[in-house]
All heavy atoms as an XYZ file, in Angstrom:
884
protein
N     134.650    125.519    144.038
C     134.547    124.794    145.313
C     136.010    124.452    145.773
O     136.226    124.395    146.958
C     133.621    123.461    145.107
C     133.515    122.754    146.363
S     132.390    123.694    147.492
C     132.266    122.527    148.753
N     136.829    124.156    144.741
C     138.183    123.684    145.191
C     138.955    124.782    145.861
O     139.800    124.676    146.730
C     138.945    123.226    143.923
C     138.400    121.869    143.426
O     137.906    121.159    144.240
O     138.541    121.567    142.300
N     138.739    126.055    145.360
C     139.332    127.218    145.956
C     139.041    127.408    147.434
O     139.861    127.735    148.171
C     139.105    128.515    145.033
C     139.899    129.797    145.561
C     141.339    129.490    145.467
C     139.379    130.963    144.751
N     137.790    127.134    147.766
C     137.344    127.272    149.180
C     138.020    126.264    149.939
O     138.413    126.539    151.174
C     135.833    127.177    149.204
C     135.059    128.327    148.721
C     133.543    128.199    148.772
O     133.131    127.033    148.803
N     132.837    129.292    148.840
N     138.157    125.064    149.486
C     138.909    124.005    150.173
C     140.355    124.284    150.517
O     140.821    124.149    151.600
C     138.655    122.670    149.559
C     137.222    122.176    149.525
C     139.554    121.611    150.133
C     136.927    120.968    148.700
N     140.995    124.908    149.506
C     142.367    125.319    149.669
C     142.510    126.455    150.635
O     143.349    126.373    151.475
C     142.994    125.696    148.233
C     143.030    124.388    147.397
C     144.324    126.300    148.427
C     143.372    124.686    145.949
N     141.670    127.357    150.475
C     141.705    128.510    151.479
C     141.409    128.047    152.867
O     142.037    128.508    153.812
C     140.660    129.549    151.052
C     141.072    130.418    149.853
C     140.029    131.443    149.407
O     138.985    131.456    150.101
O     140.289    132.220    148.552
N     140.440    127.159    153.114
C     140.141    126.698    154.397
C     141.307    125.797    154.944
O     141.693    125.997    156.098
C     138.741    125.792    154.365
C     138.495    125.260    155.779
S     138.239    126.681    156.969
C     136.458    126.932    156.720
N     141.890    125.006    154.094
C     143.099    124.189    154.585
C     144.210    125.141    154.879
O     144.820    124.818    155.869
C     143.509    123.188    153.418
O     142.485    122.324    153.081
N     144.541    126.154    154.141
C     145.603    127.169    154.464
C     145.252    127.792    155.712
O     146.189    127.962    156.605
C     145.805    128.028    153.325
N     144.053    128.221    156.018
C     143.661    128.810    157.212
C     143.856    127.918    158.431
O     144.434    128.286    159.497
C     142.198    129.340    157.194
C     141.777    130.075    158.365
N     142.092    131.398    158.530
C     141.096    129.814    159.430
C     141.575    131.907    159.607
N     141.010    130.858    160.219
N     143.395    126.620    158.388
C     143.678    125.731    159.442
C     145.050    125.464    159.719
O     145.546    125.481    160.832
C     142.800    124.351    159.125
C     143.135    123.306    160.105
C     141.417    124.663    159.173
N     145.877    125.275    158.502
C     147.327    125.038    158.698
C     147.972    126.266    159.354
O     148.879    126.117    160.235
C     147.899    124.744    157.405
N     147.534    127.409    159.033
C     148.075    128.625    159.612
C     147.854    128.769    161.067
O     148.710    129.099    161.866
N     146.620    128.390    161.447
C     146.206    128.466    162.844
C     147.009    127.417    163.665
O     147.522    127.665    164.846
C     144.716    128.298    163.089
C     143.926    129.371    162.532
S     144.336    130.972    163.217
C     143.719    130.918    164.790
N     147.240    126.220    163.151
C     148.022    125.201    163.793
C     149.410    125.709    163.960
O     150.031    125.505    164.999
C     147.993    123.913    162.976
C     148.983    122.882    163.497
C     146.627    123.175    163.046
N     149.999    126.345    162.927
C     151.359    126.835    163.039
C     151.403    127.992    164.098
O     152.497    128.071    164.867
C     151.919    127.366    161.708
C     152.304    126.269    160.677
C     152.670    126.857    159.401
C     153.389    125.368    161.173
N     150.481    128.789    164.155
C     150.476    129.956    165.148
C     150.472    129.360    166.448
O     151.230    129.772    167.460
C     149.290    130.941    164.876
C     149.595    131.702    163.577
C     149.121    131.822    166.050
C     148.370    132.534    163.184
N     149.657    128.393    166.757
C     149.529    127.764    168.034
C     150.831    126.901    168.458
O     151.297    126.863    169.502
C     148.277    126.930    168.353
C     147.053    127.838    168.546
C     146.084    127.857    167.582
C     146.863    128.508    169.581
C     144.950    128.681    167.683
C     145.802    129.304    169.891
C     144.775    129.342    168.909
N     151.402    126.293    167.358
C     152.720    125.687    167.648
C     153.785    126.595    168.042
O     154.560    126.387    168.964
C     153.002    124.859    166.397
C     154.286    124.046    166.415
C     154.269    122.875    167.482
C     154.647    123.442    165.038
N     153.725    127.761    167.373
C     154.791    128.768    167.658
C     154.572    129.249    169.033
O     155.634    129.574    169.821
N     153.309    129.480    169.479
C     152.984    129.963    170.813
C     153.508    128.966    171.823
O     154.135    129.301    172.877
C     151.534    130.259    171.000
C     151.145    131.485    170.196
C     151.133    130.405    172.463
C     149.581    131.695    170.099
N     153.388    127.701    171.546
C     153.830    126.605    172.470
C     155.288    126.622    172.550
O     155.819    126.477    173.671
C     153.249    125.224    171.913
C     153.859    124.159    172.803
C     153.348    123.904    174.030
C     154.809    123.263    172.322
C     153.778    122.712    174.751
C     155.402    122.234    172.941
C     154.852    121.971    174.238
N     155.961    126.799    171.414
C     157.433    126.886    171.463
C     158.013    128.005    172.211
O     158.904    127.857    173.099
C     158.016    126.828    169.999
C     159.477    127.136    169.974
C     157.743    125.526    169.281
N     157.340    129.160    172.162
C     157.770    130.349    172.899
C     157.421    130.054    174.410
O     158.256    130.509    175.219
C     157.019    131.592    172.341
C     157.659    131.935    170.980
C     157.240    132.748    173.322
C     157.058    133.062    170.358
N     156.403    129.441    174.743
C     156.023    129.205    176.198
C     157.144    128.193    176.727
O     157.579    128.393    177.879
C     154.687    128.576    176.279
C     153.652    129.629    176.163
S     151.937    128.833    176.100
C     151.912    127.793    177.571
N     157.592    127.210    175.937
C     158.643    126.345    176.352
C     159.933    127.120    176.668
O     160.699    126.940    177.554
C     158.846    125.191    175.370
C     160.089    124.401    175.716
C     157.582    124.249    175.407
N     160.157    128.079    175.657
C     161.369    128.881    175.807
C     161.227    129.753    177.088
O     162.309    129.985    177.764
C     161.350    129.888    174.661
O     162.373    130.810    174.772
N     160.050    130.318    177.486
C     159.947    131.040    178.652
C     160.162    130.239    179.938
O     160.795    130.702    180.980
C     158.574    131.697    178.684
N     159.711    129.036    179.892
C     159.928    128.072    180.986
C     161.424    127.766    181.165
O     161.920    127.690    182.173
C     159.037    126.786    180.811
C     157.590    127.162    180.918
C     159.467    125.687    181.782
C     156.683    126.072    180.478
N     162.061    127.681    180.023
C     163.565    127.435    180.118
C     164.293    128.539    180.815
O     165.341    128.278    181.342
C     164.101    127.061    178.723
O     164.268    128.365    177.932
N     163.805    129.799    180.794
C     164.497    130.829    181.550
C     164.486    130.620    183.018
O     165.351    130.965    183.609
C     163.736    132.181    181.260
C     164.069    132.830    179.968
C     163.186    134.036    179.791
C     165.476    133.271    179.898
N     163.498    129.906    183.457
C     163.453    129.577    184.929
C     164.125    128.217    185.297
O     164.542    128.067    186.396
C     161.910    129.562    185.350
C     161.360    131.017    185.277
C     160.413    131.170    184.291
C     161.653    131.969    186.131
C     159.893    132.457    184.195
C     161.079    133.182    185.953
C     160.168    133.422    185.003
N     164.066    127.319    184.401
C     164.505    125.905    184.666
C     165.924    125.647    184.397
O     166.560    124.834    185.088
C     163.691    124.946    183.936
C     162.157    125.073    184.180
C     161.783    124.568    185.607
N     162.169    123.136    185.765
C     162.278    122.566    186.816
N     162.059    123.056    187.988
N     162.594    121.278    186.884
N     166.581    126.334    183.447
C     167.913    126.057    183.076
C     168.890    126.757    184.096
O     168.625    127.833    184.604
C     168.200    126.487    181.702
C     167.539    125.740    180.615
C     167.726    126.286    179.175
C     167.885    124.254    180.603
N     170.015    126.038    184.435
C     170.829    126.532    185.538
C     171.728    127.685    185.406
O     172.096    128.336    186.336
C     171.667    125.366    185.928
C     171.751    124.574    184.680
C     170.481    124.783    183.869
N     172.107    128.109    184.179
C     173.035    129.187    184.116
C     172.783    130.039    182.811
O     171.951    129.727    181.906
C     174.613    128.658    184.078
C     174.850    127.835    182.875
O     173.955    127.629    182.065
O     176.052    127.439    182.820
N     173.504    131.095    182.653
C     173.347    132.088    181.612
C     173.584    131.396    180.198
O     172.802    131.681    179.275
C     174.344    133.190    181.751
C     174.648    134.076    180.605
C     173.467    135.054    180.531
C     175.912    134.854    180.662
N     174.413    130.456    180.044
C     174.843    130.006    178.799
C     173.701    128.985    178.273
O     173.324    129.073    177.150
C     176.159    129.183    178.952
C     177.163    130.094    179.572
C     177.615    129.829    180.844
C     177.659    131.145    178.950
C     178.563    130.683    181.552
C     178.591    132.057    179.562
C     178.938    131.761    180.766
O     179.860    132.558    181.461
N     173.190    128.187    179.176
C     172.082    127.232    178.725
C     170.864    128.119    178.429
O     170.072    127.838    177.596
C     171.831    126.262    179.864
C     172.945    125.232    179.963
C     172.651    124.299    181.191
C     173.123    124.433    178.736
N     170.598    129.171    179.287
C     169.374    129.990    179.021
C     169.469    130.731    177.643
O     168.604    130.780    176.959
C     169.215    130.964    180.159
C     168.884    130.383    181.493
C     168.746    131.395    182.518
N     168.563    130.747    183.880
C     169.004    131.162    185.015
N     169.541    132.277    185.087
N     168.765    130.472    186.116
N     170.623    131.285    177.399
C     170.811    132.006    176.095
C     170.608    131.045    174.950
O     170.074    131.358    173.916
C     172.207    132.664    176.085
N     171.128    129.814    175.089
C     171.006    128.908    174.058
C     169.604    128.383    173.849
O     169.046    128.389    172.751
C     171.914    127.652    174.322
O     171.715    126.626    173.353
N     168.944    128.019    174.913
C     167.570    127.668    174.896
C     166.650    128.764    174.375
O     165.786    128.503    173.457
N     166.714    129.948    174.907
C     165.828    130.993    174.461
C     166.139    131.451    172.996
O     165.190    131.687    172.227
C     165.902    132.164    175.490
C     165.241    133.360    174.908
C     165.359    131.752    176.819
N     167.380    131.585    172.754
C     167.779    132.091    171.367
C     167.213    131.025    170.285
O     166.720    131.551    169.232
N     167.463    129.777    170.564
C     167.019    128.913    169.542
C     165.489    128.788    169.470
O     164.854    128.836    168.310
C     167.644    127.569    169.869
O     169.009    127.687    169.981
C     167.289    126.505    168.748
N     164.876    128.505    170.581
C     163.389    128.225    170.452
C     162.614    129.525    170.288
O     161.578    129.391    169.678
C     163.012    127.524    171.822
O     163.229    128.334    172.870
N     162.988    130.658    170.758
C     162.283    131.845    170.457
C     162.369    132.210    169.032
O     161.366    132.613    168.441
C     162.755    132.990    171.312
N     163.555    132.111    168.441
C     163.647    132.331    167.017
C     162.772    131.349    166.136
O     162.042    131.858    165.253
N     162.723    130.115    166.532
C     161.842    129.213    165.822
C     160.473    129.517    166.120
O     159.613    129.338    165.196
C     162.276    127.772    166.267
C     161.407    126.599    165.587
C     161.705    126.572    164.157
C     161.764    125.281    166.280
N     160.109    129.810    167.287
C     158.728    130.159    167.658
C     158.153    131.327    166.798
O     157.048    131.275    166.321
N     158.990    132.378    166.761
C     158.455    133.592    166.076
C     158.374    133.315    164.640
O     157.470    133.746    163.991
C     159.419    134.823    166.419
C     159.089    135.954    165.495
C     159.273    135.196    167.804
N     159.277    132.539    164.070
C     159.250    132.193    162.582
C     158.048    131.350    162.326
O     157.437    131.595    161.321
C     160.585    131.555    162.212
N     157.738    130.502    163.240
C     156.510    129.582    163.019
C     155.253    130.404    162.998
O     154.353    130.278    162.230
C     156.494    128.504    164.064
O     157.725    127.777    164.026
C     155.360    127.529    163.852
N     155.169    131.424    163.933
C     154.014    132.293    164.003
C     153.821    133.192    162.747
O     152.750    133.334    162.285
C     154.076    133.117    165.308
C     153.870    132.292    166.545
C     153.022    134.253    165.253
C     154.059    133.004    167.824
N     154.916    133.602    162.237
C     154.914    134.446    161.101
C     154.551    133.704    159.846
O     153.659    134.105    158.973
C     156.331    135.169    160.793
C     156.384    135.699    159.416
C     156.642    136.135    161.828
N     154.991    132.427    159.687
C     154.514    131.615    158.692
C     153.044    131.223    158.836
O     152.233    131.269    157.751
C     155.410    130.300    158.540
C     154.832    129.297    157.564
C     156.849    130.573    158.111
N     152.634    130.996    159.973
C     151.224    130.676    160.167
C     150.356    131.941    159.829
O     149.283    131.757    159.233
N     150.762    133.095    160.225
C     150.042    134.333    159.886
C     150.001    134.521    158.359
O     148.981    134.924    157.848
C     150.615    135.561    160.612
N     151.045    134.133    157.671
C     151.127    134.218    156.193
C     150.087    133.291    155.617
O     149.351    133.721    154.701
C     152.474    133.808    155.674
C     152.690    133.719    154.168
C     152.397    135.080    153.499
C     153.980    133.169    153.845
N     149.952    132.093    156.247
C     148.960    131.175    155.591
C     147.488    131.525    155.839
O     146.591    131.403    155.144
C     149.149    129.696    156.227
C     150.424    129.024    155.640
C     150.571    127.693    156.390
C     150.448    128.885    154.226
N     147.309    132.239    157.050
C     145.940    132.724    157.360
C     145.597    133.850    156.420
O     144.387    134.018    155.912
C     145.916    133.241    158.855
C     144.657    133.919    159.075
C     145.985    132.018    159.761
N     146.469    134.760    156.081
C     146.127    135.951    155.245
C     147.239    136.044    154.184
O     148.171    136.832    154.180
C     146.159    137.224    156.100
C     145.758    138.473    155.329
O     145.078    138.312    154.291
O     146.135    139.614    155.689
N     147.128    135.149    153.142
C     148.078    135.071    152.138
C     147.957    136.102    151.031
O     146.820    136.374    150.582
C     148.174    133.652    151.438
C     149.214    133.574    150.434
C     150.471    133.084    151.002
C     149.102    133.738    149.158
C     151.531    132.981    150.138
C     150.154    133.647    148.311
C     151.338    133.166    148.827
N     149.017    136.763    150.763
C     149.108    137.666    149.527
C     150.550    137.791    149.225
O     151.521    137.370    149.924
C     148.555    138.995    149.839
O     149.398    139.792    150.698
N     150.827    138.238    147.972
C     152.259    138.435    147.470
C     153.135    139.249    148.368
O     154.256    138.896    148.731
C     152.234    138.855    145.927
N     152.487    140.350    148.797
C     153.178    141.319    149.649
C     153.435    140.677    150.974
O     154.593    140.856    151.558
C     152.448    142.646    149.753
C     153.160    143.722    150.503
S     154.766    144.038    149.784
C     154.412    145.444    148.834
N     152.491    139.961    151.556
C     152.711    139.340    152.845
C     153.770    138.224    152.682
O     154.420    137.989    153.686
C     151.438    138.744    153.386
C     150.450    139.795    153.831
O     150.827    140.940    154.092
N     149.211    139.457    154.083
N     153.865    137.601    151.594
C     154.945    136.602    151.386
C     156.299    137.158    151.438
O     157.141    136.655    152.145
C     154.694    135.841    150.123
C     155.725    134.781    149.679
C     155.757    133.722    150.654
C     155.506    134.353    148.267
N     156.425    138.370    150.835
C     157.783    139.039    150.808
C     158.082    139.420    152.265
O     159.215    139.242    152.793
C     157.799    140.261    149.862
C     158.956    141.089    150.043
C     157.621    139.802    148.419
N     157.081    140.075    153.000
C     157.310    140.477    154.312
C     157.680    139.281    155.238
O     158.535    139.404    156.082
C     156.016    141.137    154.889
C     155.694    142.427    154.220
C     154.384    143.032    154.798
C     153.912    144.201    154.005
N     152.560    144.618    154.476
N     156.931    138.227    155.069
C     157.190    137.006    155.849
C     158.602    136.438    155.652
O     159.219    136.032    156.628
C     156.114    135.985    155.625
N     158.983    136.374    154.393
C     160.322    135.878    154.158
C     161.456    136.793    154.770
O     162.302    136.231    155.441
C     160.559    135.787    152.625
C     159.880    134.617    151.870
C     159.995    134.786    150.387
C     160.376    133.269    152.401
N     161.221    138.046    154.697
C     162.286    138.999    155.301
C     162.167    138.808    156.809
O     163.253    138.739    157.492
C     161.899    140.424    154.867
C     162.132    140.633    153.466
C     162.811    141.446    155.736
C     161.767    142.007    152.844
N     161.031    138.696    157.399
C     160.857    138.582    158.866
C     161.516    137.241    159.309
O     162.116    137.229    160.483
C     159.441    138.671    159.267
N     161.209    136.241    158.638
C     161.718    134.850    159.155
C     163.244    134.865    158.995
O     164.003    134.382    159.969
C     161.073    133.737    158.300
C     161.765    132.423    158.465
C     159.544    133.629    158.667
N     163.834    135.270    157.898
C     165.150    135.215    157.765
C     165.857    136.058    158.843
O     166.861    135.755    159.516
C     165.686    135.639    156.341
C     167.171    135.903    156.263
C     165.213    134.594    155.358
N     165.353    137.389    158.995
C     165.844    138.263    160.026
C     165.850    137.725    161.374
O     166.745    137.769    162.170
C     165.148    139.590    159.859
N     164.694    137.102    161.707
C     164.452    136.547    163.080
C     165.428    135.425    163.334
O     166.060    135.324    164.441
C     163.003    136.065    163.256
C     162.673    135.413    164.565
C     163.009    136.342    165.753
O     162.732    137.493    165.688
N     163.320    135.744    166.866
N     165.575    134.514    162.370
C     166.481    133.340    162.596
C     167.917    133.768    162.682
O     168.746    133.259    163.525
C     166.291    132.373    161.476
C     164.862    131.606    161.447
C     164.811    130.641    160.287
C     164.736    130.896    162.737
N     168.332    134.750    161.861
C     169.775    135.264    162.033
C     170.010    136.109    163.287
O     171.048    135.743    163.966
C     169.991    136.171    160.755
C     170.164    135.340    159.523
C     170.436    136.450    158.278
C     171.246    134.431    159.483
N     169.162    136.962    163.592
C     169.329    137.817    164.782
C     169.241    137.078    166.054
O     169.823    137.347    166.992
C     168.484    139.096    164.764
O     167.085    138.575    164.807
C     168.775    139.968    163.571
N     168.331    136.019    166.081
C     168.101    135.314    167.344
C     169.380    134.511    167.734
O     169.832    134.486    168.865
C     166.910    134.383    167.180
O     166.665    133.590    168.250
N     169.916    133.884    166.724
C     171.178    133.002    166.915
C     172.371    133.885    167.299
O     173.095    133.616    168.307
C     171.485    132.167    165.644
N     172.506    134.900    166.531
C     173.643    135.900    166.838
C     173.482    136.501    168.151
O     174.496    136.643    168.895
C     173.843    136.817    165.676
C     174.852    137.984    166.051
C     174.183    136.140    164.384
N     172.284    137.082    168.439
C     172.057    137.633    169.668
C     172.278    136.776    170.888
O     172.881    137.196    171.905
N     171.810    135.594    170.961
C     172.052    134.687    172.014
C     173.521    134.331    172.235
O     174.002    134.257    173.317
C     171.209    133.405    171.905
O     171.494    132.728    170.816
N     174.192    134.174    171.056
C     175.678    133.911    171.121
C     176.348    135.132    171.773
O     177.290    134.881    172.551
C     176.158    133.552    169.749
C     177.690    133.180    169.708
S     178.357    132.880    168.138
C     178.403    134.556    167.575
N     176.015    136.267    171.345
C     176.691    137.533    171.910
C     176.435    137.659    173.400
O     177.250    138.045    174.111
C     176.203    138.763    171.149
N     175.182    137.387    173.833
C     174.863    137.447    175.226
C     175.697    136.460    176.010
O     176.255    136.746    177.069
C     173.372    137.181    175.480
C     172.590    138.424    174.978
C     173.092    136.954    176.964
C     171.060    138.187    174.920
N     175.880    135.207    175.513
C     176.656    134.133    176.197
C     178.147    134.519    176.290
O     178.807    134.410    177.249
C     176.415    132.819    175.472
N     178.549    135.074    175.151
C     180.026    135.599    175.122
C     180.299    136.718    176.082
O     181.337    136.701    176.709
C     180.374    135.927    173.552
C     181.780    136.386    173.386
C     182.675    135.285    173.305
N     184.039    135.876    172.918
C     185.166    135.270    173.288
N     185.129    134.089    173.726
N     186.263    135.795    172.883
N     179.356    137.606    176.104
C     179.532    138.704    177.030
C     179.624    138.243    178.486
O     180.336    138.727    179.320
C     178.383    139.725    176.788
O     178.442    140.753    177.790
N     178.648    137.311    178.816
C     178.645    136.771    180.118
C     179.972    136.046    180.506
O     180.427    136.169    181.569
N     180.426    135.298    179.531
C     181.662    134.563    179.713
C     182.934    135.497    179.991
O     183.613    135.373    180.898
C     182.092    133.758    178.502
C     183.204    132.869    178.819
C     183.112    131.630    179.428
C     184.546    133.237    178.236
C     184.180    130.856    179.676
C     185.612    132.474    178.449
C     185.481    131.223    179.152
O     186.538    130.468    179.330
N     182.934    136.540    179.187
C     184.007    137.656    179.346
C     183.797    138.391    180.623
O     184.897    139.005    181.079
C     184.121    138.502    178.175
C     184.468    137.826    176.774
C     184.488    138.841    175.699
C     185.930    137.238    176.908
N     182.658    138.377    181.225
C     182.458    139.109    182.406
C     182.410    138.157    183.702
O     181.837    138.455    184.697
C     181.209    139.937    182.339
C     181.354    141.196    181.583
O     182.214    141.996    181.928
N     180.681    141.386    180.489
N     183.049    136.928    183.509
C     183.254    135.898    184.522
C     181.919    135.364    185.100
O     181.934    135.093    186.264
C     184.162    136.528    185.644
C     185.556    136.918    185.120
O     186.065    136.187    184.282
N     186.041    138.021    185.587
N     180.879    135.297    184.294
C     179.691    134.573    184.692
C     180.035    133.088    184.766
O     180.267    132.492    183.766
C     178.506    134.898    183.789
O     177.384    134.196    184.271
N     179.982    132.536    185.856
C     180.335    131.123    186.056
C     179.274    130.153    185.446
O     178.133    130.483    185.629
C     180.476    130.686    187.547
C     181.618    131.518    188.240
C     181.599    131.161    189.749
C     182.933    131.233    187.674
N     179.739    129.114    184.723
C     178.722    128.161    184.284
C     178.260    127.234    185.333
O     178.778    127.291    186.431
C     179.608    127.401    183.196
C     181.047    127.576    183.672
C     181.167    128.877    184.335
N     177.239    126.529    185.038
C     176.680    125.555    186.056
C     177.712    124.546    186.415
O     178.708    124.241    185.684
C     175.455    124.931    185.516
N     177.458    123.936    187.588
C     178.395    122.943    188.016
C     178.536    121.706    187.213
O     179.551    121.056    187.113
C     178.041    122.488    189.513
N     177.528    121.484    186.327
C     177.542    120.302    185.391
C     178.483    120.542    184.216
O     178.736    119.575    183.540
C     176.097    119.943    184.935
C     175.462    121.142    184.209
C     175.235    119.618    186.034
C     174.180    120.823    183.451
N     178.919    121.682    183.999
C     179.724    122.025    182.881
C     181.213    121.527    183.241
O     181.736    122.082    184.242
C     179.815    123.559    182.512
O     178.457    123.854    182.305
C     180.662    123.735    181.393
N     181.817    120.720    182.479
C     183.168    120.146    182.762
C     184.237    120.712    181.833
O     185.398    120.649    182.206
C     183.158    118.696    182.679
C     182.215    118.061    183.623
N     182.438    118.120    185.013
C     181.041    117.398    183.530
C     181.367    117.404    185.644
N     180.573    116.991    184.781
N     183.810    121.081    180.541
C     184.801    121.481    179.616
C     184.667    123.055    179.333
O     183.626    123.452    179.177
C     184.614    120.702    178.245
C     184.761    119.166    178.552
C     185.566    121.110    177.165
C     184.463    118.344    177.383
N     185.828    123.736    179.320
C     185.856    125.148    179.092
C     186.698    125.329    177.833
O     187.900    125.610    177.936
C     186.321    125.857    180.243
C     186.221    127.386    180.144
O     185.804    127.832    179.079
O     186.616    128.104    180.995
N     186.170    125.203    176.638
C     186.927    125.367    175.354
C     187.419    126.843    175.142
O     188.228    127.081    174.349
C     186.126    124.942    174.225
C     185.974    123.357    174.185
O     186.871    122.625    174.760
O     184.973    122.868    173.598
N     186.665    127.728    175.812
C     187.055    129.184    175.548
C     188.073    129.710    176.533
O     188.354    130.893    176.480
C     185.728    129.998    175.580
C     184.734    129.849    174.528
C     183.481    130.658    174.913
C     185.300    130.236    173.288
N     188.520    128.917    177.420
C     189.462    129.275    178.448
C     190.733    130.073    177.839
O     191.212    131.062    178.397
C     189.897    128.133    179.221
C     190.872    128.471    180.455
C     191.205    127.279    181.243
N     191.716    126.104    180.451
C     192.894    125.892    179.996
N     193.840    126.806    180.252
N     193.147    124.850    179.325
N     191.264    129.588    176.721
C     192.396    130.173    176.180
C     192.153    131.527    175.468
O     193.054    132.208    175.050
C     193.093    129.207    175.171
C     193.620    127.911    175.817
C     194.185    127.065    174.811
C     194.667    128.281    176.935
N     190.830    131.811    175.243
C     190.506    133.054    174.560
C     190.335    134.226    175.498
O     190.223    135.367    175.159
C     189.285    132.974    173.708
O     188.130    132.689    174.632
C     189.462    131.853    172.749
N     190.351    133.894    176.841
C     190.144    135.051    177.844
C     191.389    135.868    177.922
O     192.509    135.418    177.752
C     189.800    134.359    179.163
C     188.516    133.745    179.165
C     188.257    133.153    180.562
N     188.151    134.220    181.563
C     187.059    134.525    182.201
N     185.888    133.796    181.993
N     187.055    135.450    183.084
N     191.132    137.161    178.165
C     192.254    138.085    178.185
C     193.064    137.837    179.446
O     194.279    137.901    179.378
C     191.750    139.487    178.201
C     191.066    139.992    176.927
C     190.593    141.328    176.947
N     189.814    141.572    175.884
C     188.551    142.056    175.913
N     188.019    142.377    177.035
N     187.866    142.232    174.826
N     192.479    137.431    180.629
C     193.238    137.302    181.730
C     194.037    136.004    181.859
O     194.906    135.926    182.669
C     192.353    137.569    183.058
C     191.071    136.524    182.939
O     190.869    135.886    181.979
O     190.445    136.399    184.021
N     193.737    135.065    181.048
C     194.466    133.721    181.005
C     195.301    133.505    179.772
O     195.943    132.598    179.684
C     193.498    132.577    181.232
O     192.580    132.504    180.101
C     192.755    132.665    182.523
N     195.142    134.400    178.810
C     195.903    134.191    177.572
C     197.417    134.296    177.690
O     198.191    133.683    177.092
C     195.409    135.229    176.583
N     197.831    135.118    178.723
C     199.222    135.318    178.966
C     199.935    134.170    179.670
O     201.110    134.044    179.770
C     199.443    136.553    179.738
N     199.128    133.256    180.251
C     199.648    132.230    181.075
C     200.269    131.086    180.276
O     200.152    130.807    179.226
C     198.598    131.573    181.972
C     198.117    132.528    183.012
C     196.898    131.960    183.746
O     196.592    130.803    183.562
O     196.362    132.666    184.692
């Protein structure tokens, strides 16, 4: 009887995590339309989409747990969190180097001295 309770609890927790991950990804999608510039969009989407996909993978692991699925989930979560952060940073850096202007609310430009066209000044 105890094993059935544990399995049911893991299944319910997994479904909750899957729906939480879906919600996080939906918020990430909304941020694509609501945030004012490339840099804020890349930050918002990279962070929340990485977290959302990782949450869905952990939820799926709890729904269908096995040793092999645990290994796959660990690899997928680590890869997703690493590539999501690095990818969004690379997109923002590329936009900056191609003169994509930040939103008017941005007051500080810490990368100004790293630009090729202003480094000689």
